[in-house]
N, C-alpha and C positions, 0 to 999 in steps of 0.2 A: 596592512593596517584595515582594509575595506573587510576582511573576514574577521578580524578581531573586534571592530566595532559593530557588525552585524550581530555576532554570536554574543557579546556582551549584553547587546539591547535584549537578545532572546533571553537571556538569563534574568534580566531585571523584570521582563514581562511576565515569565511564566513559573519563577522560582516559587510563589506561593502554591502551585498546584501540587507539590510532592506532599503538604500536609493532609491532603483530601484524598490520595489515591488509594483505590480498593488493592486488597492483598492480590498477590500472584497466585495465579490458579492454574496447574498443570493439566494438560489434556494428551490424549493421544493424536496421533496424525496419520492421515490418509497413508504416508509413506515409512513413518518412523513411529514405532510404538513407544508408549509410556516409559520413561526410563532409559531408552537406547541412547539418549545423549544426555550426560550428566550434567546436573544442576550446578551452575557457579556458585561461589561462596556468596555473592551480593544478590541472588534471586528474592529476598525478602527486603530488600533495600528500595526507599522511595526515592525519587530522583526527578530532574529537571525535564528529561525525555525518555520516553519508553517506547518501543516499538507495540504500537495497538493495533491488534489484528481483529477483523470483523468476522463475526461468525454469521451463519444466514442459512436460510433452509434453500436446499436444491431446488431447481426449476425444471422445466420439460426437457431441456438439452442435456441433463445431467449425466456425464459421463461415466460415474461411479455407480450408476443405477444398479441395483442388486448385488453390489461389492460393499456399499456404505450402510452405516447403522443409522440410528437417530441422529440427527445432526446436531443436537446438544453436547453429545459424546467426544466430538473431534473427529471420529473417523467417517469424514464427510468431505464434500466438494471443499469448503472453504480452508480446511488444512492442507491443501496441496504445498508442497515444498516446506511444510511446517515442522518442527520449529527451526530447522536449519537455516533456513534463508533468515529468519527473524534474527537468529542470534549471530550470524556472519556479519549482517548489514549492521546491527547494534555495535559491534566490536569497530567496523569501519566509521561510524560516527563518532565514538569515543575517541579514537585516533586523529581524526580529521577536523574536529571541533573542538571548542572548550566547553560545551554542554556536559553536565554529569548526567550518565547513561547509564541506565540499569543493564545487565548484559543478557536479561530474558525478557520474552514478549508478554504482552498482556493480551487476554482473549476478551473482546467486548461483544455484549449481546444487546443490542439496541432494545430489546424487549425489557431489558433490567434497568434502562435509563442510566447507564453508568458510562457512556460516552463522552460526558463533560469533564472527566478527570483527564481525558487526554487530546491534547490539541491538533494531533496528527494520528488520522485513521486509515489504515490500508485493508484491501481485500483483493484475493484473487480469484480468477476465473469468473469474472462477473458476468460472463456471456452464457454462463449455465446457471445463474442464480435465480432463487425465487423470491426476491425481496416482497414482504407482504406489504399491506397498505398503511398499516399501523407503524411498521419498521421505516417505511418511507417517509412518514409524517415525523418520527423521531430522528431520522437524519437529516431531515428538512431542518428542524428546529436546533440541531446540533451546528450544522453548518451556516445558518443564519446569525447564530451567537458568536461566530468566530471561529468554527471549527474548520478542518479541512481534511478532504478525502481524497486518497489517491487508489484510483481503480485501475486494476492491472491484469493483464494475459486474458485478453478477449481476441478472437481471430476470425476473418472472414464475416460474410455479410448475414449469415444466419444468426451468429453469436451477437452482432453488433445491434441486430434488430431486437433481440431479448434483452440485451443489456439496456439500450434506449427506452423499451416500454416500462421496464421495472424503475429506471431512475426517475420517470415521468411521475411515478407516484410520490416523490419528494419534490420535484419542481416541474409540474406540467407546463408553467408557464415560461420556462428558460429554454434558451436553444443552445445546443451544444455546438461548440465552434471550434476551429483549428487556433489553437493559441500562437500568436505570431512572434517569430524570432526575437524581436526586441522587447517582448515582455520581461518585467523584472525577474519573473519565476525561472527563468534561464540564466541569470546573471547576478543571482545574490551571493553565491561563494565561486563558483566556476562560471565563466562565459561559455556556454555551449551554443556555438553556432553550428556545428554539426549534428544532428541527432537520427542516427542511422537505425535500421529494424535491428533488434535483439532478438533472435530466436532462442528457444528452450534447447536444453539439453539434448533430448531427444529428438531435434528437428535441425541439428546443425547442417546435416549434409543438404537437405532440401533449402533451408534457410526461412521457411515458413511453413504454416500448417493451414488447412482447412480451404486447399484450393485457391484458384487465381485471386479470389477476393481478400485473401490473406497475405499478399505480396504487397509490400510498403508499410513504413512505418508513419503512423498519425500520432501527433501529440495534441490531444484535444482537451477541452475544458468547458466548464461552467462557471459565469462569473455572477457575483452579486451586483446589487445596484450601483455601490460605488467603484466598480472596476477590479475587484480583489477575486483571484481564483479560489473558487470554493472547492472545486472537482477537479482533478488533474487526470486524465484518462489516457492510459498507454496503449493504443489500438494496433494489432497486429506485432506486438512486442511481448517479451516475458521478462518483465525485470525482476520478479521473483526468483525464476531458476537461476539468472545471471548472480544474484545474490546467494543463493544455495550452494552452486558451483565455483564461487568465487576462490576457493582454496585446491580446486580440481587443475592439475597441470595439462589436462586433455581440453579444458572447457576455455575458448579464446579469451587472452587477457583484454582484448579490445572491447568486449562486450561486458565482462565484469567490471572494467574501469568505468565506462560508460553509466552503466546500471547504479554504482554506488556515487559517481559525479551527480546523476540526475536526482537521487533519492536525497542526498545532501541538501542540495537546492530547494528541494520540496520542504524540507523540514524548516530549514531557516526561513524560506518565503511564510511558511504556515506560521511560525512564530513570532514574526516581524510585521506583518500584513494585517 
């Protein structure tokens, strides 16, 4: 009953968004070339929820420096795990909620002003990003108007510093804090009392990356003035990789399951708070 009520409320709140969504745009990824993953039949469909992925310029820690192209093309840092992670997770959201979900992602460029079409926005490898002043202000406006941002896949002290310095372009006055266990964001659909570290596929053996400061999961956030989480930060975990490899028999089910439950909670929270 709890899940049905919350998802029903989400449908009422955001159903009108479908009429204003921008068309689907296909990009190459840093790992998957254009067309390597076939498009599903509903890729032009408007929907109540779509996986909105933020594109951004790389920063000084860019791990793909020399191998990437113009960040507008998709062969860049922001397209890690893309589009496989996005589409796997979209299928999970379709199966686990009553939301009308499109099976393909939407790439969002803050410089184009189209973030407002999407109530939930995701970015990967934000410890290596180069968010500009203008993009920071656009992100701020989007979030203060009710948007939600999931910042994922940053590991260790150096990447944390880079993420924090850039997110201050959006919210210089706000503190980043650990989200407490009893916050509604962890209890919208699933009660997540244990949130363990989720390593990426390439780091399963060690369980972490980027040295000793990359050990230990932190679920941090930035709140608005009314106590709503605007930004949810998965520090020292790689949720996107867990979505990407959710159908891989060699990737631990424990990590894939937690990543999907966490993501579903974030979506329903974003659409009901």
